[in-house]
C-alpha positions in Angstrom: 47.4 94.4 64.4 50.2 91.9 65.1 51.3 89.6 62.3 50.3 86.5 64.2 46.7 87.8 64.4 46.4 88.3 60.6 44.1 86.1 58.6 45.5 83.7 56.0 44.0 85.9 53.3 45.7 89.0 54.7 49.1 87.3 55.0 48.9 86.1 51.4 48.2 89.7 50.3 51.0 91.0 52.4 53.4 88.5 50.9 52.3 89.3 47.4 52.9 93.0 48.0 56.2 92.4 49.8 54.9 94.2 52.8 55.8 91.2 55.0 57.7 88.0 54.5 57.1 84.5 55.7 60.3 84.6 57.8 59.1 87.8 59.6 55.7 86.3 60.3 57.1 82.9 61.6 59.6 84.6 63.8 57.0 86.8 65.4 54.6 83.9 65.7 57.2 81.7 67.5 57.9 84.5 70.0 54.1 84.9 70.6 53.7 81.1 71.2 56.7 81.2 73.6 55.0 83.9 75.6 51.6 82.3 75.7 52.2 78.5 76.0 52.9 78.5 79.8 49.3 79.6 80.2 47.4 77.4 77.7 49.6 74.4 76.8 48.1 74.0 73.3 51.1 72.7 71.4 53.3 69.7 71.1 56.4 68.9 69.0 57.0 72.5 68.1 59.8 72.7 65.6 61.1 76.3 65.6 64.1 75.7 63.3 62.0 73.5 60.9 59.4 76.2 60.7 61.9 78.9 60.0 63.6 76.8 57.3 60.2 76.2 55.7 59.6 80.0 55.9 62.9 80.8 54.2 62.0 78.4 51.4 58.6 80.0 51.0 60.2 83.5 51.0 62.5 82.4 48.2 59.4 81.1 46.2 57.7 84.5 46.6 60.8 86.3 45.4 61.0 84.0 42.3 57.3 84.5 41.5 56.6 80.8 42.2 54.3 81.1 45.3 51.9 78.3 46.0 48.3 78.4 47.3 49.2 78.8 51.0 52.8 79.7 50.7 54.3 81.0 54.0 51.0 80.7 55.9 51.6 79.2 59.4 49.5 76.2 60.2 49.2 73.7 63.1 48.0 70.1 63.0 46.3 68.0 65.6 48.8 65.5 66.8 46.8 62.5 65.5 47.4 63.8 62.0 50.8 62.2 61.2 53.7 64.3 60.0 56.8 62.4 58.9 59.5 62.0 61.5 57.2 63.0 64.5 55.6 60.4 66.8 51.8 60.2 67.0 51.0 59.8 70.8 47.2 60.0 70.3 47.1 62.0 73.5 48.0 59.1 75.8 51.0 58.2 77.8 50.3 54.6 76.8 51.5 55.1 73.2 55.1 54.1 72.2 56.7 57.2 70.6 57.7 55.9 67.1 58.3 58.6 64.5 55.7 58.5 61.7 57.0 57.3 58.4 54.9 59.6 56.2 52.7 62.6 56.3 49.0 61.9 56.6 46.9 63.3 53.7 46.1 66.7 55.3 49.8 67.3 56.2 50.9 66.3 52.7 48.5 68.7 51.0 49.5 71.6 53.3 53.2 71.0 52.6 52.6 70.8 48.9 50.7 74.2 49.1 53.7 75.8 50.8 52.1 76.2 54.3 54.6 76.3 57.2 53.8 73.6 59.7 54.8 75.2 63.0 53.8 72.5 65.5 51.3 69.8 66.4 48.4 70.6 68.8 47.2 68.7 71.8 44.4 66.2 72.3 43.0 63.9 75.1 43.6 60.2 75.3 42.6 58.5 72.0 40.5 61.6 71.2 37.7 60.2 73.4 37.1 63.4 75.4 35.7 66.8 74.7 38.4 68.2 76.9 42.0 69.4 77.1 42.8 66.7 79.7 45.4 64.1 78.7 47.7 61.6 80.3 50.5 62.6 77.9 50.2 66.3 77.2 50.2 69.1 79.7 46.6 70.3 80.6 45.4 72.5 77.8 43.3 75.6 78.8 40.9 78.0 77.3 42.5 81.4 76.3 39.3 83.3 77.2 39.6 82.0 80.8 42.5 79.7 81.7 40.6 78.2 84.6 38.2 76.7 82.0 38.4 74.0 79.3 39.0 74.5 75.6 37.0 71.4 74.9 38.1 68.6 72.6 39.2 66.5 71.2 40.8 69.1 69.0 41.7 70.9 72.2 45.0 72.5 71.4 43.9 73.5 67.8 41.0 75.6 69.1 42.9 77.1 71.9 45.8 77.9 69.6 43.4 79.6 67.1 41.8 81.7 69.8 45.2 82.7 71.2 46.5 83.8 67.8 48.9 81.0 67.0 48.6 81.8 63.4 45.5 81.7 61.1 45.1 78.0 60.1 44.7 74.9 62.3 43.5 71.4 61.4 41.6 69.1 63.7 39.6 65.9 63.5 36.0 65.1 64.4 34.1 61.9 65.0 31.3 63.2 67.3 32.0 66.9 67.6 35.7 67.2 68.1 36.2 70.2 65.8 32.9 72.0 66.5 32.8 71.7 70.3 36.2 73.2 71.0 35.6 75.8 68.3 32.4 76.8 70.0 33.9 76.9 73.4 36.9 78.9 72.2 34.9 81.3 70.0 36.5 80.4 66.7 35.2 78.9 63.4 35.4 75.1 63.0 34.2 73.1 59.9 33.4 69.4 60.0 33.4 68.7 56.3 31.3 66.1 54.6 32.7 62.6 55.2 35.4 62.0 52.6 35.7 65.6 51.5 39.1 65.8 53.1 41.1 62.6 52.7 42.3 61.3 56.0 44.4 58.3 57.0 43.5 56.1 58.8 39.9 56.5 57.8 36.9 55.0 59.6 33.2 55.7 60.1 32.4 59.2 61.1 36.0 60.5 61.2 36.9 63.6 59.3 39.6 66.3 59.3 38.8 69.9 58.9 39.9 73.5 59.5 39.7 75.5 62.7 40.2 79.2 61.9 38.9 82.7 63.0 36.8 83.2 59.9 34.9 81.2 57.3 37.0 82.8 54.6 40.2 81.3 56.0 38.5 77.9 56.4 37.6 78.1 52.7 41.2 78.8 51.8 42.3 75.7 53.8 39.5 73.6 52.2 40.8 74.4 48.7 44.0 72.6 49.7 42.8 70.0 52.2 40.2 68.6 49.8 42.7 67.6 47.1 42.7 63.9 46.5 44.8 61.2 48.1 44.6 57.5 47.1 45.2 56.3 50.7 41.7 57.2 51.8 39.3 54.7 50.2 36.3 56.5 51.7 37.2 59.9 50.1 34.8 61.6 47.7 35.7 61.9 44.0 37.5 65.1 43.2 35.0 68.0 42.7 35.3 71.4 41.1 34.3 73.6 44.0 34.8 77.3 43.9 36.0 77.6 47.5 36.8 81.3 47.1 33.1 82.1 46.5 32.1 82.4 50.2 30.7 85.9 49.8 27.3 86.9 48.5 25.0 84.2 50.0 21.4 85.3 49.3 19.3 84.8 52.4 15.9 85.8 50.8 13.7 82.7 50.7 16.3 80.4 52.2 14.7 77.6 54.2 16.3 77.3 57.7 15.3 74.8 60.4 15.8 75.9 64.0 16.7 72.9 66.1 16.8 73.6 69.9 15.7 70.2 71.4 18.3 67.4 70.8 16.0 64.8 72.3 18.6 63.6 74.8 21.5 64.9 76.8 22.0 68.0 78.8 19.3 70.7 78.7 20.3 73.8 76.7 21.4 76.7 78.9 19.0 79.7 78.7 21.9 81.9 77.5 22.7 79.5 74.6 19.0 79.1 73.7 18.7 82.9 73.5 21.8 83.3 71.4 20.8 80.7 68.8 17.2 82.1 68.7 18.7 85.6 68.2 20.7 84.3 65.2 17.7 82.7 63.7 15.8 86.0 64.1 18.6 87.8 62.4 18.4 85.4 59.4 14.7 85.8 59.3 14.9 89.6 59.3 17.3 89.3 56.3 14.8 87.3 54.3 15.2 83.7 55.3 12.2 81.5 56.3 12.8 79.9 59.7 10.8 76.9 60.9 11.2 75.2 64.3 12.4 71.5 64.2 11.5 69.1 67.0 13.7 66.5 68.5 14.6 63.7 66.1 17.1 61.7 68.1 16.4 59.4 71.1 18.3 58.0 74.0 18.6 54.6 72.4 20.8 56.1 69.7 23.2 57.7 72.2 23.4 54.6 74.4 24.1 52.3 71.5 26.9 54.5 70.2 28.3 54.6 73.7 28.4 50.8 73.8 30.1 50.5 70.4 32.8 53.1 71.1 33.4 51.8 74.6 34.0 48.3 73.2 36.4 49.6 70.6 38.3 51.5 73.3 38.3 48.4 75.6 39.7 46.2 72.8 42.4 48.8 71.9 43.5 49.3 75.5 43.3 45.6 76.3 45.7 44.9 73.4 48.4 46.9 75.1 51.0 45.5 77.6 49.8 45.7 81.2 52.3 48.4 82.1 51.1 50.6 79.2 47.4 50.1 80.0 48.1 51.6 83.4 49.2 54.8 81.7 45.9 55.5 80.1 43.9 58.3 81.7 41.9 56.8 84.5 38.6 58.3 83.3 39.1 56.6 79.9 40.0 53.3 81.5 37.0 53.4 83.8 34.7 54.2 80.8 36.2 51.5 78.6 36.2 48.8 81.3 32.4 49.0 81.2 32.5 47.2 77.9 33.7 43.9 79.5 30.1 43.0 80.4 28.7 43.8 77.0 27.5 40.9 74.8 27.9 40.6 71.0 24.3 41.4 70.3 24.5 44.6 72.5 27.6 45.8 70.6 26.0 45.0 67.2 22.9 46.9 68.2 25.1 49.7 69.3 26.8 49.8 65.9 23.4 49.8 64.2 22.7 53.2 65.8 25.1 54.8 63.4 22.6 54.1 60.6 19.6 55.1 62.9 21.2 58.4 63.7 22.1 59.0 60.0 18.5 58.2 58.8 17.0 60.5 61.4 19.3 63.4 60.5 18.9 63.0 56.8 15.1 62.8 57.0 14.9 66.1 58.9 17.4 68.0 56.8 15.8 67.2 53.5 13.1 69.7 54.3 15.5 72.6 54.6 18.5 74.2 53.0 20.2 74.4 56.3 19.7 73.7 60.0 20.7 76.0 62.9 21.3 74.7 66.4 23.5 75.1 69.4 26.9 73.5 69.2 26.9 72.5 72.8 24.1 72.8 75.4 26.5 74.4 77.9 29.4 76.8 78.0 32.9 75.8 78.9 33.6 73.9 82.1 36.6 73.5 84.6 39.9 72.9 82.8 40.6 69.8 84.9 37.4 68.0 84.0 37.2 65.3 81.3 33.7 66.5 80.2 31.1 68.9 81.4 29.7 66.3 83.8 33.1 64.8 84.5 31.3 61.4 84.9 32.6 58.4 82.9 29.1 56.8 83.3 27.6 59.7 81.3 30.4 60.8 79.0 28.5 62.0 76.0 25.6 64.1 77.4 27.0 67.3 75.7 27.4 66.0 72.1 23.7 65.5 71.2 23.7 68.4 68.8 27.0 67.4 67.0 27.0 63.6 66.8 24.2 63.0 64.3 26.0 64.8 61.5 29.1 62.6 61.8 26.9 59.6 61.3 24.9 61.2 58.4 28.2 62.5 56.8 26.8 66.0 56.5 28.9 69.2 56.7 28.4 71.2 59.9 30.3 74.2 61.3 30.6 76.1 64.5 30.6 79.9 64.3 30.7 82.3 67.2 27.2 83.6 68.2 28.0 85.7 71.2 29.1 85.3 74.8 27.6 84.2 78.1 27.3 86.6 81.0 30.5 85.2 82.3 32.3 86.2 79.0 32.6 82.7 77.6 31.9 82.1 73.8 28.7 80.5 72.6 28.8 78.6 69.3 26.1 78.5 66.6 26.0 75.3 64.5 25.2 75.5 60.8 24.4 72.2 59.2 24.1 71.6 55.5 22.8 68.9 53.2 25.3 66.1 52.3 28.2 67.4 50.3 27.2 71.0 50.5 30.3 72.1 52.3 30.5 75.3 50.3 26.9 76.2 51.3 27.8 75.8 55.0 30.8 78.1 54.5 28.7 80.7 52.7 25.9 80.7 55.3 28.5 81.0 58.1 30.1 83.9 56.2 26.7 85.6 55.9 26.2 85.2 59.7 29.6 86.8 60.3 28.3 89.8 58.5 24.9 89.8 60.4 26.2 89.3 63.9 27.9 92.6 64.4 31.1 93.4 66.3 32.7 90.6 68.3 34.7 90.8 71.5 38.5 91.5 71.2 40.5 88.3 71.1 42.0 87.2 74.4 45.5 88.6 75.2 48.0 86.3 76.9 51.6 86.5 77.7 
């Protein structure tokens, strides 16, 4: 196995035994990225010399016996997570490219832990698409089939993970932006409880979390990312969580809800329905108690959230100089322009749907230890499309299974559950009670043991 395909846990063991060095790993990784990038365009602001220098410093710490928690492990960060000295374009050509003054909390924690930040990863304009389409970045593509979309908005992060650009990647999620691309790219993505990972700027629903190939690597990342940072006033108090204890989840008697009808949005493809049902059956055979869950969200909730987010985008874009407004992706501009006709009461009612979604999700999940559901109702779609429907009048029809848990602040993960007949990944969503991030990781880890052999990772370059 190539070094760039090794898990974070494996790399740390190799470093500790001196069978590999951070410099060796980063050199091989940089060569791999150079071979693959023309096909998937997952990265931005790659700093080869900076990464090699960080690897040399890590190697010296290992030699001195002073290694840190993630010393020498390569990592990428979604480009809306600031790193000092690098501009934050937010996926749009409308942004003035001003170098960030400081690391955002996830970047700061990773540097402190000795991780090697190799590059930033791509996203669509303002993170408002589940797509690799951007007015600033090159079109990002899915490594499993480069004619198809990686999803988004953590587009480059999920594509990079599937393509073997190292073991650890960090994305952000406000409606499914970690889980959707993770599902479509066949990798693991955790949307933590709101506030579990400090983030800046912080706002309702927004979280940062790991995108990895395994739940174990996500747990290693969470042990670092969840460390406190005073800049995030919404962050949870520091908690003593044994992030290393992802093995050994007992399934006997575990109460699982099986949620296959979102109540709105696109219908679930039969192949996805079958894959999630098969996962539930496997858990049941292992001793869990599985009970169907009916639809608990309604169209009013989705439409209200659309009104609120559209008004926010319209105000942000409208504050730009006219020449910069023209650089925003036309799909986004068309969608945002619809807010011009909204009234104050309409926007307020839209905002109130955050609480309505939260209440509905929390009421259902209290009856169970965990919920199981599809991540997306459909498999990946053409790379050039902004969303599965590619219709700015219906932009969110594919996020019905992911959105509620941003509003309810619950942890939720995407874990690979098989492939479609066309060979594209299908994601299983595991949802936990508020603040039970470790439980979600442990159940996902148990599923990784139940699901059997997985397809070989895509080979590019």
